[in-house]
C-alpha positions in Angstrom: 63.5 -33.5 -2.5 60.9 -36.0 -3.4 57.6 -34.6 -4.7 54.5 -35.9 -2.8 51.3 -36.3 -4.7 48.1 -35.6 -2.9 45.3 -37.8 -4.0 42.6 -36.1 -2.0 42.7 -33.0 -4.3 39.5 -32.6 -6.3 38.2 -30.0 -8.8 35.1 -28.0 -7.8 31.8 -29.6 -8.8 30.2 -28.1 -11.9 27.3 -25.7 -11.4 24.7 -24.5 -13.8 23.8 -20.8 -13.3 20.4 -19.5 -14.3 19.2 -15.9 -14.3 15.7 -14.7 -15.0 14.6 -11.5 -16.6 10.9 -11.5 -15.8 8.3 -9.8 -18.0 4.6 -9.8 -18.3 4.3 -12.0 -21.3 7.8 -13.4 -21.8 10.6 -14.5 -19.6 14.2 -14.4 -20.7 16.5 -17.2 -19.3 20.2 -17.0 -19.2 22.4 -20.1 -18.6 26.2 -20.4 -18.0 28.7 -22.5 -16.1 31.1 -19.8 -15.1 32.7 -16.5 -15.9 34.1 -15.9 -19.4 31.6 -18.2 -21.1 29.0 -16.9 -23.5 25.6 -17.3 -21.9 22.9 -19.5 -23.5 19.8 -17.4 -23.9 16.2 -18.6 -24.2 12.7 -17.2 -24.0 9.7 -18.9 -22.5 6.1 -17.9 -21.9 5.8 -16.1 -18.5 4.9 -18.4 -15.6 5.2 -21.6 -17.7 7.3 -23.6 -15.3 7.1 -26.7 -17.4 9.0 -24.8 -20.1 11.5 -23.6 -17.5 12.2 -27.2 -16.5 12.7 -28.2 -20.1 15.1 -25.4 -20.7 17.1 -26.4 -17.6 17.4 -29.9 -18.9 18.4 -28.7 -22.3 21.0 -26.4 -20.9 22.6 -29.3 -18.9 22.7 -31.3 -22.1 24.2 -28.4 -24.1 27.0 -27.8 -21.6 27.6 -31.5 -21.1 26.6 -31.6 -17.5 25.1 -34.6 -15.6 21.3 -34.5 -14.9 22.0 -34.2 -11.2 24.1 -31.0 -11.6 23.3 -28.3 -9.0 21.4 -25.4 -10.4 21.8 -21.9 -8.9 19.3 -19.2 -10.0 18.4 -15.6 -9.3 15.9 -12.9 -10.3 15.2 -9.4 -9.2 12.6 -8.7 -6.6 9.5 -7.2 -8.2 5.8 -7.7 -9.0 6.1 -11.5 -9.3 6.7 -11.7 -5.6 7.9 -14.9 -3.9 6.0 -17.7 -5.6 8.7 -18.3 -8.2 11.3 -18.7 -5.5 9.2 -21.3 -3.7 8.5 -23.1 -7.0 12.2 -23.2 -7.9 13.1 -24.6 -4.4 10.5 -27.3 -4.9 12.2 -28.2 -8.2 15.5 -28.6 -6.4 17.0 -25.3 -7.7 18.9 -23.0 -5.3 17.5 -19.5 -5.8 18.2 -16.0 -4.6 15.9 -13.0 -4.9 18.0 -9.9 -5.4 17.2 -6.4 -4.2 17.3 -4.3 -7.4 18.5 -1.1 -5.6 21.6 -3.0 -4.2 23.0 -4.0 -7.7 26.0 -2.0 -8.5 25.9 -0.4 -12.0 28.2 1.6 -14.2 28.2 5.3 -13.1 28.4 6.6 -16.7 25.5 8.9 -17.5 24.4 7.0 -20.6 24.3 3.4 -19.7 22.8 1.1 -22.3 19.7 -0.7 -20.9 18.2 -3.8 -22.5 16.8 -7.0 -21.1 19.7 -8.9 -22.8 22.4 -6.8 -21.1 20.5 -7.0 -17.7 20.5 -10.8 -18.1 24.2 -10.9 -18.7 25.0 -8.7 -15.8 22.8 -10.8 -13.5 24.6 -14.0 -14.6 28.0 -12.4 -13.9 27.0 -11.2 -10.5 25.3 -14.6 -9.7 28.5 -16.4 -10.4 30.6 -14.0 -8.3 28.0 -14.2 -5.4 28.0 -18.0 -5.5 31.8 -18.1 -5.4 31.8 -16.1 -2.2 31.7 -12.4 -3.2 28.8 -11.3 -1.0 29.1 -7.6 -1.6 27.9 -7.7 -5.3 24.2 -7.3 -4.2 21.8 -7.9 -1.3 19.6 -10.9 -1.1 15.9 -10.5 -0.1 14.8 -12.4 3.0 11.8 -14.5 1.9 8.8 -14.8 4.3 6.9 -18.0 4.6 3.4 -18.3 3.0 1.7 -17.7 6.4 3.9 -14.7 7.1 3.2 -13.2 3.7 -0.5 -13.8 4.1 -0.6 -12.2 7.5 0.4 -8.8 5.9 -2.7 -8.7 3.7 -5.2 -7.4 6.2 -3.1 -4.3 7.2 -2.2 -3.6 3.5 -5.8 -3.9 2.4 -6.8 -1.4 5.2 -4.2 1.0 3.9 -5.5 0.7 0.4 -9.1 1.2 1.5 -8.3 4.3 3.6 -6.6 5.8 0.6 -9.7 5.1 -1.5 -11.8 6.6 1.3 -9.8 9.8 1.2 -10.0 9.9 -2.6 -13.8 9.6 -2.6 -14.1 12.3 0.0 -11.8 14.7 -1.8 -13.6 14.1 -5.1 -16.9 14.9 -3.6 -15.6 18.1 -2.0 -13.9 19.1 -5.3 -17.0 18.7 -7.3 -19.0 20.8 -4.9 -16.4 23.5 -4.8 -16.6 23.9 -8.6 -20.2 25.1 -8.0 -19.3 27.4 -5.2 -20.8 25.3 -2.4 -19.5 23.0 0.3 -21.1 20.2 2.3 -20.1 17.8 5.1 -20.0 14.2 3.9 -21.8 12.1 6.5 -24.8 9.8 6.6 -27.2 12.7 6.0 -25.3 13.7 2.8 -28.0 12.5 0.2 -30.8 14.4 1.9 -28.8 17.6 2.4 -27.5 17.3 -1.2 -31.1 17.4 -2.5 -31.8 20.5 -0.4 -28.6 22.2 -1.5 -28.9 25.5 -3.5 -26.3 27.3 -5.6 -25.4 31.0 -5.5 -28.5 31.9 -7.6 -30.9 29.8 -5.6 -31.1 27.0 -8.2 -30.6 23.3 -7.5 -27.6 21.3 -8.5 -27.5 20.2 -12.1 -29.1 16.8 -12.5 -26.1 14.9 -13.8 -23.8 16.3 -11.2 -26.3 15.4 -8.5 -26.4 11.8 -9.7 -22.6 11.6 -9.9 -22.2 12.8 -6.3 -24.7 10.3 -5.1 -22.9 7.4 -6.9 -19.6 8.7 -5.5 -21.1 8.7 -2.0 -22.4 5.1 -2.5 -18.9 3.9 -3.4 -17.5 5.7 -0.4 -20.1 3.9 1.8 -19.0 0.6 0.5 -15.4 1.4 1.3 -16.4 2.5 4.8 -18.2 -0.8 5.5 -15.2 -2.8 4.3 -12.9 -0.7 6.6 -15.1 -1.3 9.6 -15.3 -5.0 8.8 -11.5 -5.4 8.6 -10.9 -3.3 11.7 -13.4 -5.6 13.6 -11.6 -8.7 12.3 -8.2 -7.3 13.4 -9.6 -6.5 16.8 -10.9 -10.0 17.2 -7.5 -11.4 16.4 -5.8 -9.2 18.9 -8.2 -10.2 21.6 -8.4 -13.9 21.1 -5.4 -15.3 19.1 -2.6 -16.4 21.5 -0.6 -18.5 18.9 0.3 -15.8 16.4 3.7 -14.3 17.0 2.6 -11.0 15.3 -0.5 -10.7 17.6 1.5 -11.3 20.7 4.1 -8.7 19.7 1.3 -6.2 18.8 -0.2 -6.6 22.3 3.3 -6.0 23.8 3.7 -2.8 21.7 0.2 -1.6 22.7 1.3 -1.6 26.3 3.3 1.5 25.5 1.5 4.8 25.6 1.8 6.5 22.1 1.6 3.2 20.1 -1.8 2.5 18.7 -3.4 -0.5 17.0 -2.6 0.7 13.5 1.1 1.4 14.2 1.6 -1.7 16.4 0.0 -4.1 13.9 1.9 -2.6 11.0 5.3 -2.7 12.8 4.9 -6.4 13.7 3.5 -7.6 10.4 6.0 -5.7 8.2 9.3 -6.1 10.1 9.3 -7.4 13.7 7.3 -10.6 13.5 9.2 -12.3 10.7 12.5 -10.6 9.9 15.7 -11.9 11.4 17.1 -8.6 12.6 20.6 -9.0 14.0 21.5 -5.4 15.2 20.2 -1.9 15.5 21.7 -0.8 12.1 19.5 -3.3 10.3 16.4 -1.8 11.9 17.1 1.6 10.4 18.1 0.1 7.0 14.8 -1.9 6.8 12.8 1.3 6.7 15.2 3.6 4.9 15.9 5.9 7.9 19.6 5.8 7.5 21.9 8.6 6.3 23.4 8.9 2.8 26.8 10.6 3.3 28.7 12.2 0.5 32.4 12.4 1.4 34.9 12.9 -1.4 38.0 15.0 -1.3 37.2 18.4 0.3 33.4 17.7 0.2 31.7 16.1 3.3 28.0 16.5 3.7 24.8 14.5 4.3 22.4 13.9 1.5 19.4 12.9 3.6 17.9 9.6 4.5 18.2 6.7 2.0 14.4 6.0 1.7 15.4 2.5 0.5 13.4 0.5 3.0 9.8 -0.3 3.7 7.8 2.9 2.8 4.8 1.9 4.8 6.7 1.7 8.1 8.9 4.7 7.2 5.9 7.0 6.7 4.1 5.9 9.9 7.3 6.0 11.9 7.6 9.7 11.4 4.0 10.2 12.6 4.5 8.0 15.6 7.7 9.9 16.5 5.7 13.2 16.7 3.1 11.5 18.8 5.7 9.9 21.1 7.0 13.4 22.0 3.5 14.5 22.9 2.3 11.4 24.7 5.6 10.3 26.3 7.2 13.6 27.4 9.1 12.1 30.3 10.8 9.3 28.3 14.6 9.6 27.8 14.1 9.8 24.0 11.7 12.8 24.3 14.0 14.6 26.7 16.9 14.0 24.3 15.0 15.6 21.5 13.9 18.5 23.7 17.6 19.3 24.6 19.0 18.9 21.2 16.4 19.9 18.6 13.3 21.5 20.1 14.7 25.0 20.4 16.1 25.1 16.9 14.5 26.2 13.7 12.0 24.3 11.6 14.7 22.4 9.5 16.5 21.3 12.7 13.3 20.0 14.2 12.5 18.0 11.1 16.0 16.5 11.1 15.6 15.7 14.8 12.2 13.9 14.3 13.8 11.5 11.8 16.4 10.7 14.4 13.7 10.1 17.0 11.8 7.8 14.6 14.9 5.7 14.0 15.8 5.6 17.7 12.2 4.7 18.6 12.1 1.8 16.1 15.4 0.5 17.6 13.9 0.9 21.1 10.8 -1.0 20.1 12.8 -3.8 18.6 14.8 -4.1 21.9 11.6 -4.0 23.9 10.1 -6.9 21.9 13.3 -8.9 22.4 13.9 -8.2 26.1 10.5 -7.2 27.4 12.0 -4.1 29.0 10.1 -0.9 28.0 12.1 2.1 26.7 13.6 4.1 29.5 11.1 6.5 31.0 8.2 5.3 28.9 4.7 5.0 30.4 3.0 1.7 30.3 -0.8 1.2 29.8 -3.4 -1.6 29.4 -3.4 -2.9 25.8 -7.0 -4.2 26.0 -8.5 -0.8 26.5 -6.9 0.4 23.3 -8.4 -2.3 21.2 -11.9 -1.9 22.6 -11.8 1.9 22.3 -10.6 1.9 18.7 -13.0 -0.7 17.3 -16.0 1.0 15.6 -19.3 -0.8 15.5 -20.5 -2.3 12.1 
C-alpha cells in the first residue's frame, strides 16, 4: 500500500492567552500560549490600558509570536463592570467576562487562596474554554452602553427608597429613646418643637437639631424620588422607540403588574437579555432549585439565589399580589389547589413556584403578545397617571 501525503493539513494557529486579576490599585496579568506552560506574570497600575498594551506586545515577543497573533483574554465579573471588556474589544482582543460563581473549585475545606493562584486557574480554564470545553464556567452576557445606561434610573430609585427608609427609621429610633413618637410628615418640624417628654420638658437641644437635619436630608431624598418617578412616567407615556418602554407598557396591561415591577423586569432582564427557554428565566433570577442527591440522600436545598437579586426580591412580592389581584388566572387557581390549604412552610414554597411560573408567563407574553391564561387585562395609561406623584 502506498502512503498518501495530505498537503492541506495545518497546525492550529498560535494564540496568546491573557487573564486579569483586577484590584483597586494594581492589576495582575497572566500570559500563556497553552496548557503545561509556566505563565508569564506581570503587574500594572489599575486601569492603565497603555501599560496593558505594552505588556501584550512584550508577551508576544517573549513567546516568539508574530505581532498579529490572536489574543484571548478573560476576567471575573465584578466592580469594574463592562468598560474593560469594551476597551479590550476595541484593541482587537477577544475577551470573556466570567461569572465568578460558575467557576469550579476544589472541594477541599482548606483551599489556598492568593491572587497568583487565582490567575493560574483562570489561565487554565481560559485555555480549556477556548479549545471548546464550554462547561468550565459561564460567560456573562454583556449589555450595550445604552442598555446598561437604561438601568440607572430604576437602580437609583431603589437606592433612594432605601435611604428614605433609613432616614425615617433613624428619626423614629431617636424619638423612641426619649419615650415619644411622632409621625414624619411635612408638619414634623413644627410638631417636633411642640413635643414634650414624659416629665413635660422639651427635647434636648442637640437631639432636636439632629432630628431637624435628619428630616432635611429625608426631604432631599423625597424630592429626588419624585423627580425620578416623574421622569420615568414621561418616558413611558411618550417614548415609542425604546424596547424597554414598549415592553413595560405591555406588562402594565396586566392587572397586578405595576410601574415599578414592570419597569424593573424589562430593564433588568426582558429588554436586553437573549433568553432561549423557560429554564433560563428562572436561572437569571435565582429561582431554581438546588437538589442534593447522593447515595441514599435525596432532598432539596432551596432556591439557588444565584441570579439578579433585584428581580428575585420583587418577583416574590408580585407573586403574592398576583394571587390577590388575579384570582381567576390559571396560575392562581393552581396555587389554590396545591398550596393554599397547607401550612405556612408549604405556602412559602408554593409562592416561590408561583413567582418562577409568573416570570416565565410574562416572558412568553412579551414574545407572543398572548396574556397568561385567565389573566385580566387593563389600560396601562391609567396606571402611569395614577402612580405619578406631583413635584
